[in-house]
C-alpha positions as CSV (number, residue, x, y, z in Angstrom):
1,X,106.7,94.7,3.0
2,X,108.7,91.6,3.8
3,X,107.1,88.6,2.2
4,X,107.3,85.4,4.2
5,X,105.6,82.1,3.3
6,X,106.5,79.1,5.4
7,X,106.9,75.8,3.6
8,X,105.1,72.8,5.2
9,X,107.4,70.0,6.3
10,X,107.2,66.4,5.6
11,X,104.6,66.7,2.9
12,X,103.1,63.4,1.8
13,X,103.4,62.5,-1.9
14,X,100.7,64.4,-3.7
15,X,97.9,62.5,-5.3
16,X,94.9,63.2,-7.4
17,X,91.7,62.3,-5.5
18,X,88.3,61.0,-6.2
19,X,85.9,64.0,-6.0
20,X,82.9,62.2,-4.7
21,X,84.5,61.2,-1.4
22,X,87.5,63.2,-0.3
23,X,88.1,61.1,2.9
24,X,88.3,57.8,1.0
25,X,90.3,59.3,-1.9
26,X,91.7,56.9,-4.4
27,X,95.2,57.4,-5.8
28,X,95.0,58.1,-9.5
29,X,98.4,59.5,-10.4
30,X,101.4,60.2,-8.2
31,X,103.5,63.3,-8.7
32,X,106.7,63.6,-6.6
33,X,107.7,66.7,-4.8
34,X,110.6,67.1,-7.2
35,X,108.3,68.2,-10.0
36,X,108.0,72.0,-10.6
37,X,105.3,72.2,-13.3
38,X,103.4,68.9,-13.5
39,X,99.8,69.5,-12.4
40,X,99.0,67.8,-9.1
41,X,96.5,67.8,-6.2
42,X,97.7,69.5,-3.1
43,X,97.0,68.3,0.4
44,X,95.7,70.5,3.2
45,X,98.8,70.4,5.4
46,X,99.3,74.1,4.9
47,X,96.9,77.0,4.2
48,X,96.1,76.6,0.5
49,X,96.2,80.4,-0.2
50,X,99.9,80.4,0.9
51,X,100.8,77.5,-1.5
52,X,98.7,78.1,-4.6
53,X,97.4,81.4,-5.9
54,X,94.7,80.0,-8.3
55,X,93.5,77.3,-5.9
56,X,93.2,79.9,-3.2
57,X,91.1,82.0,-5.5
58,X,88.7,79.1,-6.1
59,X,88.2,78.8,-2.4
60,X,87.8,82.5,-1.8
61,X,91.1,82.6,0.1
62,X,93.8,85.1,-0.7
63,X,97.3,85.9,0.6
64,X,97.6,89.7,0.4
65,X,101.4,89.4,-0.1
66,X,100.6,88.2,-3.6
67,X,99.6,91.8,-4.4
68,X,103.3,92.8,-4.3
69,X,104.7,92.5,-7.8
70,X,108.0,90.5,-7.7
71,X,111.1,92.5,-8.8
72,X,114.9,92.5,-8.6
73,X,116.1,93.2,-5.1
74,X,119.3,94.9,-6.5
75,X,119.5,97.4,-9.2
76,X,122.8,96.0,-10.3
77,X,121.0,92.8,-11.3
78,X,118.7,94.7,-13.6
79,X,121.6,96.5,-15.3
80,X,123.5,93.2,-15.7
81,X,120.7,91.4,-17.5
82,X,119.9,94.5,-19.6
83,X,123.6,94.7,-20.7
84,X,123.7,91.0,-21.5
85,X,120.4,91.2,-23.5
86,X,121.6,94.2,-25.4
87,X,124.8,92.5,-26.5
88,X,122.8,89.3,-27.4
89,X,120.3,91.3,-29.5
90,X,122.9,93.0,-31.5
91,X,124.8,89.7,-32.1
92,X,121.6,88.0,-33.3
93,X,120.6,90.9,-35.6
94,X,124.0,90.7,-37.3
95,X,124.2,86.9,-37.6
96,X,120.6,85.8,-38.4
97,X,120.1,84.9,-42.0
98,X,116.6,83.5,-42.5
99,X,117.2,82.7,-46.2
100,X,120.2,80.5,-45.4
101,X,118.2,78.6,-42.8
102,X,115.4,78.0,-45.3
103,X,117.9,76.9,-48.0
104,X,120.4,74.8,-45.9
105,X,118.0,73.4,-43.3
106,X,120.2,74.3,-40.4
107,X,121.6,77.3,-38.5
108,X,124.6,78.9,-40.1
109,X,128.0,78.8,-38.6
110,X,127.7,82.5,-37.7
111,X,124.4,81.9,-35.8
112,X,125.9,78.9,-34.0
113,X,128.9,81.0,-33.0
114,X,126.5,83.7,-31.6
115,X,124.8,81.1,-29.5
116,X,128.1,79.7,-28.3
117,X,129.7,83.0,-27.5
118,X,126.6,84.1,-25.5
119,X,126.5,80.7,-23.8
120,X,122.8,80.3,-24.7
121,X,122.7,76.6,-24.2
122,X,124.0,76.9,-20.6
123,X,121.6,79.6,-19.4
124,X,119.7,77.3,-17.1
125,X,122.6,75.1,-16.0
126,X,123.8,75.8,-12.5
127,X,127.2,77.4,-12.0
128,X,128.4,74.3,-10.2
129,X,128.3,72.5,-13.6
130,X,129.8,75.2,-15.7
131,X,126.6,77.0,-16.6
132,X,125.4,80.6,-16.1
133,X,122.6,79.6,-13.7
134,X,120.1,82.4,-14.6
135,X,116.9,82.8,-12.7
136,X,113.5,82.8,-14.3
137,X,113.3,86.6,-14.7
138,X,116.7,86.6,-16.5
139,X,115.7,83.7,-18.7
140,X,112.5,85.4,-19.7
141,X,114.4,88.5,-20.8
142,X,116.8,86.4,-22.9
143,X,114.1,84.4,-24.5
144,X,112.3,87.6,-25.6
145,X,115.2,88.2,-27.9
146,X,115.7,84.6,-29.1
147,X,112.3,84.8,-30.9
148,X,114.1,87.0,-33.5
149,X,114.2,83.6,-35.3
150,X,112.1,80.7,-34.0
151,X,114.8,78.2,-35.0
152,X,117.2,79.8,-32.6
153,X,114.5,79.9,-29.9
154,X,113.8,76.2,-30.5
155,X,117.4,75.3,-30.1
156,X,117.7,77.1,-26.8
157,X,114.3,75.8,-25.7
158,X,115.4,72.2,-26.1
159,X,118.6,72.8,-24.2
160,X,116.7,74.4,-21.3
161,X,114.1,71.5,-21.2
162,X,116.9,68.9,-21.2
163,X,118.9,70.7,-18.5
164,X,115.8,71.1,-16.3
165,X,115.0,67.4,-16.5
166,X,118.6,66.4,-15.6
167,X,118.6,68.8,-12.7
168,X,115.3,67.5,-11.3
169,X,115.5,63.8,-12.0
170,X,119.1,63.0,-12.9
171,X,121.5,61.1,-10.7
172,X,124.6,62.7,-9.3
173,X,126.6,60.9,-12.0
174,X,124.2,62.0,-14.8
175,X,124.2,65.6,-13.7
176,X,128.0,65.8,-13.4
177,X,128.5,64.2,-16.8
178,X,125.8,65.6,-19.0
179,X,125.2,69.1,-17.6
180,X,128.9,69.8,-17.9
181,X,128.9,68.5,-21.4
182,X,125.9,70.7,-22.3
183,X,127.6,73.8,-20.8
184,X,130.6,73.0,-23.0
185,X,128.4,72.7,-26.1
186,X,129.1,69.0,-26.6
187,X,125.5,67.9,-26.2
188,X,122.9,68.5,-29.0
189,X,119.6,67.3,-27.5
190,X,116.5,65.9,-29.1
191,X,113.4,65.0,-27.2
192,X,110.4,62.8,-27.9
193,X,107.2,64.5,-28.9
194,X,105.3,63.1,-26.0
195,X,101.7,63.5,-27.1
196,X,102.1,62.5,-30.8
197,X,99.1,60.2,-31.7
198,X,100.4,59.4,-35.2
199,X,103.9,58.3,-34.4
200,X,105.2,55.0,-33.4
201,X,105.9,53.6,-29.9
202,X,109.0,52.7,-28.1
203,X,108.9,49.5,-26.0
204,X,111.2,48.0,-23.5
205,X,111.9,44.3,-24.1
206,X,114.4,41.6,-23.0
207,X,117.5,41.6,-25.3
208,X,120.4,39.2,-25.6
209,X,121.6,37.5,-22.4
210,X,118.6,38.8,-20.6
211,X,119.7,42.5,-20.9
212,X,117.1,45.3,-21.2
213,X,116.6,46.6,-24.7
214,X,114.4,49.4,-26.1
215,X,113.3,49.3,-29.7
216,X,110.7,51.0,-31.9
217,X,110.0,52.7,-35.2
218,X,108.6,56.0,-36.3
219,X,109.1,57.7,-32.9
220,X,108.6,61.4,-33.4
221,X,111.3,63.7,-32.0
222,X,112.3,67.3,-32.2
223,X,115.9,68.3,-31.8
224,X,118.9,70.4,-32.6
225,X,120.5,69.7,-36.0
226,X,122.4,66.5,-36.0
227,X,121.4,65.6,-32.4
228,X,123.6,63.2,-30.4
229,X,121.6,63.1,-27.1
230,X,118.1,61.7,-26.9
231,X,115.4,62.0,-24.2
232,X,112.8,59.3,-25.0
233,X,110.0,57.4,-23.3
234,X,109.6,53.6,-23.5
235,X,106.6,51.5,-22.3
236,X,106.8,48.2,-20.4
237,X,103.8,46.4,-18.8
238,X,101.7,49.5,-18.9
239,X,104.3,51.8,-17.3
240,X,106.4,54.4,-19.0
241,X,110.0,55.0,-18.3
242,X,112.2,57.9,-19.4
243,X,115.6,57.0,-21.0
244,X,118.5,59.2,-22.0
245,X,120.8,58.0,-24.7
246,X,124.2,59.4,-25.6
247,X,125.3,58.4,-29.1
248,X,128.9,58.5,-28.0
249,X,128.2,55.7,-25.5
250,X,126.1,53.4,-27.7
251,X,127.4,49.9,-28.5
252,X,128.2,48.5,-31.9
253,X,124.8,46.7,-32.1
254,X,122.8,49.8,-31.1
255,X,121.4,52.1,-33.8
256,X,119.4,55.3,-34.1
257,X,118.3,56.3,-37.6
258,X,116.7,59.7,-38.1
259,X,114.2,60.5,-40.9
260,X,113.6,64.2,-41.5
261,X,109.9,65.4,-41.9
262,X,109.1,68.0,-44.5
263,X,107.6,70.7,-42.2
264,X,106.2,74.0,-43.3
265,X,108.3,75.9,-40.8
266,X,111.3,75.6,-38.5
267,X,113.5,74.5,-41.4
268,X,116.6,74.8,-39.2
269,X,115.4,72.3,-36.6
270,X,115.4,68.6,-36.9
271,X,111.8,67.4,-36.7
272,X,111.1,63.9,-37.8
273,X,111.0,60.2,-36.7
274,X,113.7,57.8,-35.4
275,X,114.1,54.1,-35.6
276,X,115.9,52.9,-32.6
277,X,117.3,49.7,-31.2
278,X,119.6,49.9,-28.1
279,X,120.6,48.0,-25.0
280,X,120.0,50.0,-21.9
281,X,121.0,49.9,-18.2
282,X,120.1,51.7,-15.1
283,X,122.5,54.4,-16.1
284,X,120.2,55.3,-19.0
285,X,117.1,55.6,-16.8
286,X,116.2,59.2,-15.9
287,X,114.6,59.3,-12.5
288,X,113.1,55.9,-11.6
289,X,111.5,53.2,-13.7
290,X,107.9,53.8,-14.2
291,X,107.8,57.6,-13.6
292,X,107.8,58.5,-17.3
293,X,104.4,60.1,-17.2
294,X,105.6,62.6,-14.5
295,X,108.7,63.4,-16.4
296,X,106.8,63.9,-19.7
297,X,104.5,66.3,-17.8
298,X,107.5,68.2,-16.5
299,X,109.0,68.3,-19.9
300,X,105.9,70.0,-21.3
301,X,105.5,72.3,-18.4
302,X,109.1,73.5,-18.3
303,X,108.8,75.0,-21.8
304,X,105.8,77.2,-21.2
305,X,107.4,80.2,-19.6
306,X,110.2,80.4,-22.2
307,X,107.6,80.2,-25.0
308,X,105.6,83.0,-23.3
309,X,108.7,85.2,-23.1
310,X,109.5,84.5,-26.7
311,X,105.9,85.4,-27.7
312,X,106.1,88.7,-25.7
313,X,109.3,89.6,-27.6
314,X,107.8,88.7,-31.0
315,X,104.6,90.7,-30.2
316,X,106.5,93.8,-29.0
317,X,108.5,93.8,-32.3
318,X,105.3,93.2,-34.3
319,X,103.5,96.2,-32.6
320,X,106.5,98.4,-33.3
321,X,106.5,97.4,-36.9
322,X,102.8,97.8,-37.2
323,X,103.1,101.3,-35.7
324,X,105.6,102.3,-38.4
325,X,103.5,100.6,-41.2
326,X,100.2,102.2,-40.1
327,X,101.7,105.7,-39.7
328,X,103.2,105.5,-43.2
329,X,100.4,103.9,-45.1
330,X,97.5,105.9,-46.5
331,X,94.1,105.3,-45.0
332,X,91.7,103.1,-46.9
333,X,88.8,105.4,-45.9
334,X,90.0,109.0,-46.0
335,X,92.2,110.8,-48.5
336,X,94.4,112.7,-46.2
337,X,94.7,110.4,-43.2
338,X,96.8,107.4,-42.5
339,X,96.0,103.9,-41.5
340,X,96.8,104.8,-37.9
341,X,93.9,107.3,-38.0
342,X,91.3,104.6,-38.8
343,X,89.2,103.6,-35.8
344,X,89.2,100.0,-37.0
345,X,93.0,99.9,-37.0
346,X,93.1,101.4,-33.5
347,X,90.6,98.8,-32.3
348,X,92.7,95.9,-33.6
349,X,95.9,97.2,-32.1
350,X,94.2,97.9,-28.8
351,X,93.1,94.3,-28.5
352,X,96.6,93.0,-29.3
353,X,98.4,95.5,-27.0
354,X,96.2,94.6,-24.1
355,X,96.7,90.9,-24.6
356,X,100.5,91.4,-24.7
357,X,100.4,93.5,-21.6
358,X,98.4,90.7,-19.8
359,X,100.7,88.0,-20.9
360,X,103.9,89.9,-20.0
361,X,102.4,90.8,-16.6
362,X,101.5,87.2,-15.8
363,X,104.8,85.9,-17.1
364,X,107.1,88.1,-15.0
365,X,104.7,87.8,-12.0
366,X,105.1,84.0,-12.0
367,X,108.8,84.1,-12.8
368,X,109.3,86.5,-9.9
369,X,107.4,84.3,-7.4
370,X,109.5,81.3,-8.3
371,X,112.8,83.3,-8.1
372,X,111.9,84.5,-4.6
373,X,112.1,80.9,-3.4
374,X,108.6,80.9,-2.0
375,X,107.1,77.6,-1.0
376,X,104.3,77.9,-3.6
377,X,103.2,75.6,-6.4
378,X,102.7,77.3,-9.8
379,X,101.6,74.2,-11.8
380,X,98.1,75.6,-12.6
381,X,99.4,79.1,-13.3
382,X,102.1,77.8,-15.6
383,X,99.4,75.9,-17.6
384,X,97.1,79.0,-17.7
385,X,100.1,80.9,-19.1
386,X,100.1,78.7,-22.2
387,X,96.5,79.7,-22.9
388,X,97.5,83.3,-22.8
389,X,100.5,82.6,-25.0
390,X,98.5,80.9,-27.7
391,X,96.0,83.6,-27.7
392,X,98.7,86.3,-28.2
393,X,100.4,84.3,-31.0
394,X,97.1,83.9,-32.9
395,X,96.3,87.6,-32.4
396,X,99.7,88.7,-33.7
397,X,99.2,86.8,-36.9
398,X,95.6,87.8,-37.4
399,X,96.3,91.5,-36.6
400,X,99.1,91.6,-39.1
401,X,97.0,90.0,-41.8
402,X,94.2,92.5,-41.1
403,X,96.3,95.6,-41.2
404,X,99.0,94.7,-43.7
405,X,96.5,93.3,-46.1
406,X,97.5,91.5,-49.3
407,X,101.2,92.3,-48.7
408,X,101.1,89.8,-45.9
409,X,100.5,87.0,-48.4
410,X,103.7,87.8,-50.3
411,X,106.4,85.3,-49.8
412,X,108.8,88.2,-49.5
413,X,106.9,89.7,-46.6
414,X,109.3,89.4,-43.6
415,X,106.7,87.8,-41.3
416,X,105.6,85.1,-43.8
417,X,108.4,82.8,-42.4
418,X,107.4,83.7,-38.9
419,X,103.8,82.6,-39.5
420,X,105.1,79.2,-40.8
421,X,107.5,78.8,-37.9
422,X,104.9,79.6,-35.3
423,X,102.4,77.2,-36.8
424,X,105.0,74.4,-36.8
425,X,106.1,75.2,-33.3
426,X,102.6,75.0,-31.9
427,X,101.9,71.8,-33.7
428,X,105.1,70.2,-32.4
429,X,105.6,71.3,-28.9
430,X,103.0,70.1,-26.3
431,X,102.4,73.5,-24.9
432,X,98.6,73.3,-24.8
433,X,97.0,73.3,-21.4
434,X,95.2,70.2,-20.2
435,X,91.8,71.7,-19.3
436,X,90.6,68.6,-17.5
437,X,93.8,68.3,-15.3
438,X,93.6,72.0,-14.3
439,X,89.9,71.9,-13.5
440,X,90.0,68.6,-11.7
441,X,93.1,69.5,-9.7
442,X,91.4,72.7,-8.6
443,X,88.1,71.0,-7.6
444,X,89.9,68.1,-5.9
445,X,91.9,70.5,-3.7
446,X,88.6,72.4,-3.0
447,X,86.9,69.1,-2.0
448,X,89.7,67.8,0.2
449,X,90.2,71.1,2.0
450,X,86.5,72.0,2.7
451,X,85.4,68.4,3.4
452,X,82.4,68.9,1.2
453,X,79.5,66.5,1.3
454,X,77.2,66.1,-1.6
455,X,73.5,67.0,-0.9
456,X,71.4,64.3,-2.4
457,X,68.0,65.7,-1.3
458,X,66.3,67.7,-4.0
459,X,64.4,69.7,-1.4
460,X,67.5,70.7,0.5
461,X,69.1,71.8,-2.7
462,X,66.1,73.9,-3.6
463,X,66.1,75.6,-0.1
464,X,69.8,76.3,-0.4
465,X,69.5,77.7,-3.9
466,X,68.0,81.1,-3.0
467,X,70.7,81.9,-0.5
468,X,73.4,81.0,-3.0
469,X,71.8,83.0,-5.8
470,X,71.9,86.1,-3.6
471,X,75.6,85.5,-2.9
472,X,76.1,85.3,-6.6
473,X,74.5,88.7,-7.2
474,X,75.9,90.5,-4.2
475,X,79.0,88.6,-3.0
476,X,80.3,91.4,-0.8
477,X,83.9,92.2,0.1
478,X,86.0,90.0,2.4
479,X,89.6,90.6,1.7
480,X,89.6,94.3,0.8
481,X,92.3,93.8,-1.8
482,X,91.9,97.5,-3.0
483,X,93.7,98.6,0.1
484,X,96.9,97.1,-1.4
485,X,96.6,98.6,-4.8
486,X,96.6,102.1,-6.5
487,X,93.3,104.0,-5.7
488,X,92.4,104.2,-9.4
489,X,92.3,100.4,-9.5
490,X,89.7,100.1,-6.7
491,X,86.9,98.9,-9.0
492,X,89.3,96.3,-10.6
493,X,90.2,95.0,-7.2
494,X,86.6,94.7,-6.2
495,X,85.8,92.8,-9.4
496,X,88.6,90.4,-8.6
497,X,87.3,89.9,-5.1
498,X,83.7,89.3,-6.4
499,X,85.0,86.7,-8.8
500,X,86.8,84.9,-6.0
501,X,83.6,84.7,-3.9
502,X,81.5,83.7,-6.9
503,X,83.8,80.9,-8.1
504,X,83.8,79.4,-4.6
505,X,80.0,79.5,-4.7
506,X,79.8,77.9,-8.1
507,X,82.3,75.1,-7.3
508,X,80.1,74.3,-4.3
509,X,77.0,74.1,-6.5
510,X,78.8,71.9,-9.0
511,X,79.9,69.5,-6.3
512,X,76.4,69.5,-4.9
513,X,74.6,68.8,-8.1
514,X,77.2,66.6,-9.9
515,X,79.7,65.2,-7.5
516,X,82.0,62.8,-9.2
517,X,80.1,63.3,-12.5
518,X,81.9,66.7,-12.9
519,X,84.9,64.7,-14.2
520,X,82.9,64.0,-17.4
521,X,81.6,67.6,-17.8
522,X,84.3,69.1,-20.0
523,X,82.2,72.2,-20.7
524,X,82.0,73.1,-17.0
525,X,85.7,72.4,-16.5
526,X,86.6,74.6,-19.4
527,X,84.5,77.5,-18.1
528,X,86.1,77.1,-14.6
529,X,89.6,77.1,-16.1
530,X,88.7,80.3,-18.1
531,X,87.7,82.0,-14.9
532,X,91.0,80.9,-13.2
533,X,92.9,82.4,-16.2
534,X,91.0,85.7,-15.9
535,X,91.8,85.9,-12.2
536,X,95.5,85.3,-12.8
537,X,95.5,88.1,-15.4
538,X,93.6,90.5,-13.1
539,X,95.9,90.0,-10.1
540,X,99.1,90.3,-12.1
541,X,98.0,93.4,-14.0
542,X,96.7,95.1,-10.9
543,X,99.9,94.3,-9.0
544,X,102.1,95.4,-11.9
545,X,100.3,98.7,-12.6
546,X,100.3,99.6,-8.9
547,X,104.1,99.0,-8.7
548,X,104.8,101.0,-11.9
549,X,102.9,104.0,-10.6
550,X,104.3,103.8,-7.1
551,X,108.0,103.9,-8.3
552,X,107.3,106.4,-11.1
553,X,108.0,104.3,-14.2
554,X,107.5,106.0,-17.5
555,X,104.0,105.7,-18.9
556,X,102.7,104.3,-15.6
557,X,99.5,106.3,-16.2
558,X,98.9,104.3,-19.3
559,X,99.5,101.1,-17.4
560,X,96.8,102.1,-14.9
561,X,94.4,102.7,-17.8
562,X,95.3,99.4,-19.5
563,X,94.9,97.4,-16.3
564,X,91.5,99.0,-15.7
565,X,90.3,98.1,-19.2
566,X,91.6,94.5,-18.9
567,X,90.0,93.9,-15.6
568,X,86.7,95.5,-16.7
569,X,86.6,93.2,-19.7
570,X,87.6,90.1,-17.8
571,X,85.2,90.7,-14.9
572,X,82.3,90.7,-17.4
573,X,83.6,87.6,-19.1
574,X,84.0,85.9,-15.7
575,X,80.5,86.8,-14.7
576,X,79.1,85.3,-17.9
577,X,80.9,82.0,-17.3
578,X,79.9,81.8,-13.7
579,X,76.3,82.8,-14.2
580,X,76.0,80.0,-16.8
581,X,77.6,77.5,-14.4
582,X,75.6,78.6,-11.4
583,X,72.2,77.3,-12.6
584,X,71.7,74.4,-10.3
585,X,69.4,72.2,-12.4
586,X,70.7,73.0,-15.8
587,X,67.7,75.1,-16.9
588,X,69.9,77.6,-18.7
589,X,73.3,75.9,-18.9
590,X,74.5,75.4,-22.4
591,X,77.8,73.5,-21.9
592,X,76.5,69.9,-22.6
593,X,75.0,71.0,-26.0
594,X,78.4,72.1,-27.2
595,X,79.8,68.6,-26.6
596,X,76.7,67.0,-28.1
597,X,77.2,68.9,-31.3
598,X,80.7,67.6,-31.6
599,X,79.6,64.1,-30.8
600,X,77.1,64.2,-33.6
601,X,79.7,65.3,-36.1
602,X,82.0,62.4,-35.1
603,X,79.2,59.8,-35.0
604,X,77.6,60.8,-38.3
605,X,80.8,61.4,-40.2
606,X,80.9,65.2,-40.6
607,X,78.7,68.2,-40.9
608,X,75.3,66.6,-41.4
609,X,73.0,69.6,-41.4
610,X,71.0,69.9,-44.7
611,X,71.5,72.8,-47.0
612,X,69.1,75.7,-46.3
613,X,68.0,75.4,-49.9
614,X,67.1,71.7,-49.6
615,X,63.4,70.7,-50.0
616,X,61.6,67.7,-48.6
617,X,59.1,67.4,-51.4
């Protein structure tokens, strides 16, 4: 089937809107059309289901072409990337020396040569500027291998983020100069840690002779070793501007001094603080003055798919090693069996394998949609992907600790360094999703598209409740998604469709009962985002499993079984979340109490519940 989605022309700049009155929406934040991953609110100039998958789900609208799992159009493209990845993997295995990284605090010359010879730092740079110009599917395959060592991944990650920002926001001169220098390996980037609450701030002031100057102390950054190119954000009059500084162009009075932090992991990466004083001109401004918040959001968003790919690669290797370990280790319960025979071990590995399959399916699903050049927005899906990524990373660590046992605490255990690197990585990179932004962007689009009006009459709300409750229990089929999937996935497709109908119903109830107050209800927003995440996983696994079976891939029958299990679990989790949210007057809703418990801990200075052994007399 040929997929065609027409892009709406002359779109207005996208703004977040007040939820209480869509017609008189107030502009809260402005995101330009240049942005790829910064979360935004879409207008209704085109059918929402053709522009945003998750937003369409929330409104019970679905474009059936999204059931086609994206793939390479030419088999030669598949063989080319597989050949490249195979060479890269062998090169990394020969050159990586984890002990030298820990000892020297930097990548060895052999590892740097591997990165240079495979042109890792120019992967995302267009060919016009001397790069390779890989698409998102290719990049994902490469980043799966780069997680062989997380320091190498971080080096490539920073190069990709910097190149992405320059392509989107850089001037013609900046692109020509810095992208070419990056492709030649002359640029070693460092970027500001944008959501660091403990670091210093960088301010734009007036310097000598009225020139603009930026200065600050203790600004946290993460960069390649001995960085010479900085992407930083300075504030002026309440606005944030992004600046790029090349050390080779700095004046004699300018200075940047780096102070290395003592981190528990990523020893081969420069993580620390900088003191900076520098004169700046318009040539140092990335984008336009005052759009630093958008660029910071794009900076964070652009790293989520590479991290997901690296996590998939790490998890695949971990499952392979756990398989070897469990098949060679004696069972702790029976004398003649192995650890692989224990039902507990099988259960733990089942949960991890299904999570990896879900993440991998969603990753390449989104990467393929972007590569096909469709006029869609994947800002929400990209953020949901980071939730899946963190879940898999945590599961990999916990599963290894459970199955390997006390050996996992040994400093000689090969994954001990990985645990530390991942912990440092998650603490440093801003890859966590913004629950409030995802939830509010979804609801805002829903409100502006449906022209919803809040019902203030209690009587009318009561009369409407019975009809809505029946729709929750028996939503019925509207889109017949199962017609576009493998027959064995019929129930999974029906559950996805029921979820779409129910979430639309629940959003309507939330808007009816709370209106603008929904902005303050974090618990409800979190539940809504959880449902959106479940829907993304369901549609990507159903689509992938159907494709695998249709073209006769090896173990496609296992994929069908896994997709069925995943969708069965997620549909029940979704029903639980939506059922809790659907109670109109809060008779059984529990979300506020969760926040109230946390508020009490903050207000009273800790866990204030008395010991169960305490007596009052």
